[in-house]
C-alpha positions in Angstrom: -10.3 -8.2 26.5 -7.3 -6.6 24.7 -6.0 -8.2 21.5 -2.5 -7.7 20.3 -1.6 -7.7 16.6 2.0 -8.1 15.5 3.0 -5.4 13.0 5.7 -3.8 11.0 6.5 -0.2 10.8 6.7 1.0 7.2 8.2 4.2 6.2 7.4 5.5 2.8 6.8 8.9 0.9 3.4 10.5 0.8 2.4 9.1 -2.6 3.2 5.6 -1.8 1.4 5.9 1.6 -1.7 7.2 -0.2 -1.6 4.1 -2.4 -1.3 1.8 0.7 -4.2 3.6 2.5 -6.4 3.4 -0.6 -5.6 -0.3 -1.0 -6.3 -0.9 2.7 -9.7 0.8 2.4 -10.5 -1.3 -0.8 -9.8 -4.4 1.1 -11.9 -3.8 4.2 -8.9 -2.5 6.3 -7.0 -5.9 6.3 -3.6 -4.5 6.0 -3.0 -1.4 8.0 -3.2 -1.5 11.8 -2.5 2.2 12.3 -1.9 5.2 10.2 0.7 7.1 12.3 1.7 10.2 10.3 2.5 11.4 6.7 5.4 8.9 6.2 4.6 6.0 8.5 2.0 3.3 8.8 1.9 0.1 11.0 1.2 -3.0 8.8 -0.1 -6.4 10.0 2.9 -8.7 9.8 0.8 -11.6 8.4 -0.3 -9.3 5.5 3.1 -7.6 4.7 4.0 -9.8 1.8 0.6 -9.6 0.2 0.7 -5.8 0.6 4.0 -5.6 -1.1 2.9 -7.7 -4.0 -0.3 -5.7 -4.5 1.7 -2.4 -4.3 4.1 -3.6 -6.9 1.3 -4.6 -9.3 -0.3 -1.3 -8.7 2.9 0.5 -9.4 3.5 -1.4 -12.6 0.0 -0.5 -13.9 0.5 3.1 -13.1 3.8 3.4 -14.5 3.1 1.7 -17.9 4.3 3.9 -20.8 1.5 5.1 -22.9 1.3 3.5 -26.3 2.7 5.7 -29.1 0.2 7.0 -31.5 0.6 6.2 -35.2 -1.3 9.4 -36.2 1.5 11.8 -36.0 
C-alpha cells in the first residue's frame, strides 16, 4: 500500500543543504523525504519548524566568533 507524506520544497545553497542532510542522517532520517538536487530537498511538513530551529542553533554554534587571545 502506498503512503503519502505531505512535504515542503526547500531551496538553499549547497552549504546549508549539506548541514540539513547531515542533521537528517544524525536523526534517523526524520526530516527529509527526498534529496532532489544540489539546491533542493523535500522536507516533511510536520518537521519543518523543528528543522528550522535546529538549523538556526547549528548556524549560531558555527558562526560564533573565536574568543580573542590575551597572549598577544
